[in-house]
Structure formats: C-alpha cells, structure tokens
C-alpha positions in Angstrom: -4.8 2.9 29.8 -7.1 4.7 27.4 -4.9 7.8 27.5 -1.8 5.7 26.8 -3.6 3.9 23.9 -4.4 7.3 22.4 -0.8 8.4 22.7 0.3 5.1 21.0 -2.2 5.7 18.2 -1.1 9.2 17.7 2.5 8.0 17.5 1.7 6.0 14.5 1.3 9.2 12.5 3.2 9.0 9.3 4.7 11.4 6.8 5.8 9.9 3.5 7.7 12.2 1.1 6.1 13.5 -2.1 6.4 10.8 -4.7 6.5 10.8 -8.5 5.1 7.7 -10.0 7.1 7.2 -13.2 6.3 4.6 -15.9 9.7 3.0 -16.1 10.0 -0.8 -15.7 6.5 -1.4 -16.9 5.1 -4.6 -18.4 3.3 -4.0 -21.7 0.9 -6.2 -23.6 2.0 -6.6 -27.3 -0.8 -8.8 -28.3 -3.7 -11.0 -27.1 -5.3 -13.6 -29.4 -7.2 -16.9 -29.4 -5.0 -19.8 -30.7 -7.8 -21.7 -32.4 -5.6 -24.4 -33.8 -3.7 -25.1 -30.5 -5.1 -28.2 -28.8 -2.9 -27.9 -25.7 -5.9 -27.2 -23.4 -7.5 -30.5 -24.5 -4.4 -32.6 -24.6 -3.1 -31.3 -21.3 -6.4 -30.5 -19.8 -6.9 -29.3 -16.2 -10.3 -29.0 -14.5 -11.5 -26.4 -12.0 -13.1 -27.4 -8.6 -16.4 -27.9 -10.2 -15.0 -30.4 -12.7 -15.2 -28.1 -15.7 -12.3 -27.9 -18.1 -10.2 -24.8 -17.9 -8.9 -22.4 -20.5 -5.1 -22.3 -21.0 -3.3 -18.9 -21.3 0.2 -19.0 -22.8 2.0 -15.9 -21.7 5.1 -15.2 -23.8 7.7 -13.5 -21.5 11.4 -14.1 -21.5 12.1 -13.6 -17.8 11.5 -16.2 -15.2 10.0 -15.4 -11.8 6.6 -14.1 -12.9 3.5 -14.9 -10.8 -0.2 -14.8 -11.8 -3.3 -14.0 -9.8 -7.0 -14.4 -10.7 -9.0 -17.5 -11.2 -5.8 -19.6 -11.6 -6.1 -23.4 -11.2 -3.1 -25.4 -10.2 0.6 -24.5 -10.6 1.8 -22.2 -13.4 4.5 -23.8 -15.6 7.3 -22.0 -17.3 8.5 -23.5 -20.5 11.2 -21.9 -22.7 10.1 -18.3 -22.3 6.4 -19.1 -22.0 4.1 -19.4 -19.0 1.3 -21.9 -19.1 -1.5 -20.6 -16.9 -4.8 -22.5 -16.4 -7.8 -20.3 -15.5 -11.5 -21.0 -15.1 -13.8 -20.7 -18.0 -15.5 -17.3 -18.1 -12.6 -15.4 -16.5 -12.3 -11.8 -17.7 -8.8 -11.0 -16.5 -5.4 -12.3 -15.3 -3.0 -10.3 -13.1 0.7 -10.8 -13.8 3.4 -9.9 -11.2 7.1 -9.8 -11.4 9.5 -8.3 -8.8 11.3 -6.2 -11.4 8.1 -4.6 -12.9 4.9 -2.9 -12.1 2.0 -5.5 -11.9 0.1 -5.9 -15.2 -3.6 -6.5 -15.6 -4.4 -8.6 -18.6 -8.0 -7.9 -19.5 -9.6 -10.4 -21.9 -13.0 -8.7 -21.7 -11.6 -5.5 -23.1 -10.5 -7.2 -26.3 -12.2 -9.0 -29.1 -11.3 -12.3 -27.3 -13.8 -11.7 -24.6 -14.1 -13.9 -21.5 -12.1 -17.1 -21.9 -13.8 -20.3 -22.9 -13.4 -23.9 -21.6 -10.7 -25.9 -23.5 -9.6 -22.9 -25.5 -6.0 -21.7 -25.7 -5.0 -18.0 -25.6 -1.7 -16.4 -26.4 -0.5 -13.2 -24.6 2.7 -11.6 -25.6 4.3 -9.4 -22.9 7.4 -7.2 -23.0 9.0 -5.3 -20.2 11.1 -2.1 -20.4 14.7 -2.3 -19.1 15.8 -0.3 -16.0 16.2 3.3 -16.9 19.6 4.9 -16.9 18.7 7.2 -14.0 21.5 7.2 -11.5 21.6 7.2 -7.7 18.9 4.6 -7.2 16.2 6.8 -8.8 15.0 3.9 -11.0 14.7 1.6 -8.1 12.9 4.3 -6.1 10.3 4.7 -8.8 9.7 1.0 -9.1 9.3 0.8 -5.3 6.6 3.4 -5.3 4.9 2.0 -8.4 4.5 -1.2 -6.3 3.4 0.7 -3.2 0.7 2.4 -5.3 -0.5 -1.1 -6.3 -0.6 -2.3 -2.7 2.5 -4.5 -3.2 4.2 -3.3 0.1 6.7 -6.1 0.5 8.0 -5.6 -3.1 8.1 -1.9 -2.4 10.4 -2.5 0.6 12.7 -4.6 -1.5 13.1 -1.9 -4.1 13.5 0.8 -1.5 16.3 -1.1 0.0 18.0 -1.4 -3.4 17.5 2.4 -3.9 19.0 3.1 -0.5 22.1 1.0 -1.2 22.6 3.1 -4.3 22.5 6.3 -2.3 19.0 7.6 -3.1 18.4 10.4 -0.6 14.7 9.8 0.2 14.6 6.0 0.2 16.0 5.7 3.8 13.2 8.0 5.1 10.6 5.8 3.4 12.1 2.6 4.8 12.2 4.1 8.3 8.5 4.9 8.1 7.7 1.4 6.8 9.8 -0.3 9.5 8.4 2.0 12.2 4.8 1.2 11.4 5.0 -2.3 10.0 4.0 -1.7 6.4 5.3 -4.4 4.2 7.7 -5.6 6.9 7.4 -6.5 10.6 7.7 -3.6 13.0 11.4 -3.1 13.7 12.3 0.1 15.5 16.0 -0.6 15.5 15.9 -0.7 11.7 13.7 2.4 11.6 16.1 4.4 13.8 19.0 3.4 11.6 17.3 4.5 8.4 16.3 7.8 10.0 19.9 8.4 11.0 20.9 7.8 7.4 18.7 10.6 6.1 19.4 13.0 9.0 17.5 16.2 8.7 16.5 15.8 5.0 12.9 15.5 3.8 11.4 16.1 7.3 12.6 12.8 8.6 14.0 14.2 11.8 10.6 15.1 13.3 9.3 11.6 13.0 12.6 10.2 14.2 12.1 12.4 17.3 8.5 11.0 17.7 9.9 7.5 17.7 12.5 8.4 20.3 9.8 10.1 22.5 7.8 6.9 22.3 10.9 4.7 23.2 12.5 7.0 25.8 9.6 8.9 27.4 6.9 6.1 27.4 9.4 3.2 27.6 7.6 0.9 25.2 9.2 -1.5 22.8 7.8 -3.1 19.6 6.1 -6.0 21.3 4.1 -3.8 23.7 3.3 -1.5 20.8 2.0 -4.4 18.7 -0.2 -5.6 21.6 -1.7 -2.2 22.1 -2.2 -1.5 18.4 -4.0 -4.7 17.5 -6.8 -3.8 15.1 -5.8 -0.2 14.7 -4.7 1.6 11.6 -2.0 4.3 11.3 -3.1 7.7 12.6 -3.1 10.8 10.4 -1.1 13.6 12.2 -1.8 17.3 11.6 0.1 20.4 12.5 -1.5 22.2 15.4 -4.6 24.1 14.4 -4.4 22.8 10.8 -6.8 20.4 9.0 -5.4 20.1 5.5 -4.2 16.7 4.4 -0.8 17.1 3.0 0.5 15.1 0.1 2.6 13.0 2.4 -0.5 12.0 4.4 -2.4 11.0 1.2 -0.1 8.1 0.6 -0.7 6.6 4.0 -4.4 7.1 3.5 -4.1 4.9 0.4 -2.7 2.2 2.6 -5.5 2.7 5.1 -8.1 2.6 2.3 -6.7 -0.7 1.0 -7.0 -2.2 4.5 -10.6 -1.0 4.9 -11.6 -2.2 1.5 -10.2 -5.7 2.4 -12.8 -5.9 5.2 -16.0 -5.0 3.4 -18.3 -6.1 6.2 -16.7 -3.8 8.8 -17.4 -0.2 9.7 -14.5 2.1 10.6 -14.6 5.1 12.9 -12.8 8.3 11.8 -12.1 9.9 15.2 -10.8 13.5 15.0 -8.9 15.0 18.0 -7.8 18.6 18.8 -6.2 19.8 22.0 -8.2 22.6 23.5 -5.3 24.8 24.4 -5.1 27.4 21.6 -7.8 29.5 19.9 -11.4 29.5 20.9 -13.7 26.5 21.3 -15.6 27.4 18.2 -12.4 27.5 16.1 -11.3 24.2 17.5 -14.6 22.6 16.7 -14.3 23.8 13.1 -10.8 22.3 12.9 -12.1 19.0 14.3 -14.9 18.8 11.8 -12.8 19.7 8.9 -10.1 17.2 9.7 -12.7 14.4 9.9 -14.4 15.5 6.7 -11.1 15.7 4.8 -10.0 12.2 5.9 -13.5 10.9 5.1 -13.5 12.5 1.6 -10.1 11.2 0.7 -10.8 7.6 1.8 -14.0 7.7 -0.3 -11.9 9.0 -3.3 -9.7 5.9 -2.8 -12.6 3.6 -3.3 -13.9 3.1 0.3 -17.7 2.8 0.4 -19.2 5.6 2.5 -21.3 3.0 4.3 -18.0 1.6 5.8 -17.2 5.0 7.5 -18.4 6.8 10.5 -17.2 10.2 11.9 -16.7 11.4 15.4 -14.8 14.4 16.8 -13.6 15.1 20.2 -11.8 17.9 22.0 -8.9 16.7 24.0 -8.9 18.5 27.3 -6.3 18.5 30.1 -3.4 18.1 27.7 0.0 19.4 28.6 1.4 21.9 26.1 4.3 19.6 25.4 1.9 16.8 24.3 -0.4 19.1 22.3 1.1 18.2 18.9 0.5 14.5 19.5 -3.2 15.1 19.9 -3.7 17.0 16.7 -4.8 13.9 14.8 -7.3 11.7 13.3 -7.5 8.0 14.4 -9.1 5.4 12.3 -10.4 2.2 14.0 -12.6 -0.7 13.3 -15.9 -0.4 15.2 
C-alpha cells in the first residue's frame, strides 16, 4: 500500500507551460477620496458585528458582476454604475474581483485617506481596460494566468476554456493539467485526456498524457480511488532522472502548493525527496536528493511560506524497476 501511494503521489507531477503574465484586462484606480459632504453612511447606516457603524465605500465602475472581499459587512448593492460596499471602521483595504479582469487591491492606507472611519463615505473610481486585439485566444489565455497567479483557480479555468475554444495552442494543455490534478475544478480524467488529445505532442503535453494513461491502464485506478489515496497530499514535483533543477514549469505548480501551505499556518509540511538508486554512484544520488529538497524548499520560501512550516527529508528508492525509475525522481510534499 505504501509503495502504491508513492506511485500515486509521483503521478501527480505536473508540468505547466512557460507563461507570460501580461497586463491586459487590468482594473485601474483613477481616484480615491473622502466624500465629506455625503451623509449616506449615516442615513443608510449599517453596523458591524460589534454594533459599531461601518464606513461606506462607493465604487464607481460601469460593469455589473463585481465582488468585494475584505472586512465587508452585509450585501453589496449595485446602483446605476456604482457599488455600495460597507466595511468595518479601521479597514485598510478592499479587494475587488470581476471575472473579466485581474483582481484589484484598493489600499486606503497607502493614500491620504488612510484607514476608513465610522460613518464616513469614500469614493473610488475604477476603470478597466478592454480586451486586447490579440487573436487566437491569446487575450483570454493571459487573463487566465493573471487569475492563476492571484490564486483564482476557478476563474483561470473559465478563461482557459475560452482561450481553448478560440484555438489557443497551449490552453488545452493547461486545462488537461488542471483537470488531471483537480486545480480549480474537480478531478476529471476523461476531460484531461480529451484536452491532452487536443494539443497532441505540442508543448510537452504528450509525456504527461502518457503518465495519466499509465496510471489508468497499468495501475487500474480511477478518479475516485485516486481522491481517496491522495487525501491531504499536494502535487508532487517531478524531475528528469539525475536532475535537481526546478524548471519554469514546476515553479508555477509550486506557487499553487505554496498557497495551500500558507492557508494552513498551524501545519508543518514535509518536503520528501526521492531518487532511484539505479544510476551513478550513491554519493552522486545523495547530492541529487539533497539539492532537490533544497531547491523546492527555497522556492516555497520565496513564495512566502514561513520556513518554520517546512521540514526536509531525503530517501533513496531502492528495488525500483528501471521502467519505473522516472516516477521516483521526485519531491513529495505532505502535511505532517
């Protein structure tokens, strides 16, 4: 069972194509000011859970569908091109999200306004750029990865699907990876296989399509058994045999892993490096093991994971068949 679990963990190894994070479809703040003569916060007052009157932020933005996060109290109202958002007194920021744009952080504490005050009204004017004229789904692809970089995985999937429908060459590969590993969507291997087929041999997709097929055909597992075995585990970082460098593709999945670790600040995660002892000398393999673990550790820390949340362990994988060797050239990350 332990050996099978290791194989399952290794098979979650992900390669995501190199991405360019463009700045199209970005929300921009055109102004923030205190509306001293506006009495709306007093006339239409709303209290927080402690009974203290909130501040009211009026966000001028012409498109419906925006959502707000932060110390928001009650339901946000949209009135003729203006969002009324009530937030607790002392709040320093407000996050604005819209499916067509990269999320925007509205920082009151970085302006002359300062943290908002009880019963005060604030005006924020926001404008969004239109979709760029880039053809072939490139604009949608960029928006998808802007959202992915902001941990908005479900929105990223939506935009990748739009990009794929417009014929973007890399979008199907990304969707296959997300569906295969359940990032932003439930695990769905049928969908993953279909998206892999759409991109064929381009962008290195075929190797991971082959891994998925090995898992299904050689180990005879389906999504439900996979989910049972993988409970509490994070995607594995997969290396070429005898290599320890984290490729650009792997860095994106480590951003996802880092986000998951940061969301559990009271947990410690084990970075467990493996290397099959079938090539080179034991000394060489030990160096590879240690460097893999160190590289993953350093990158997670660079993504904001506190060092206290990480522990390192390395292990030589003996008795491995040469046909399975590539599956054991990996680093697994699990909650301890």
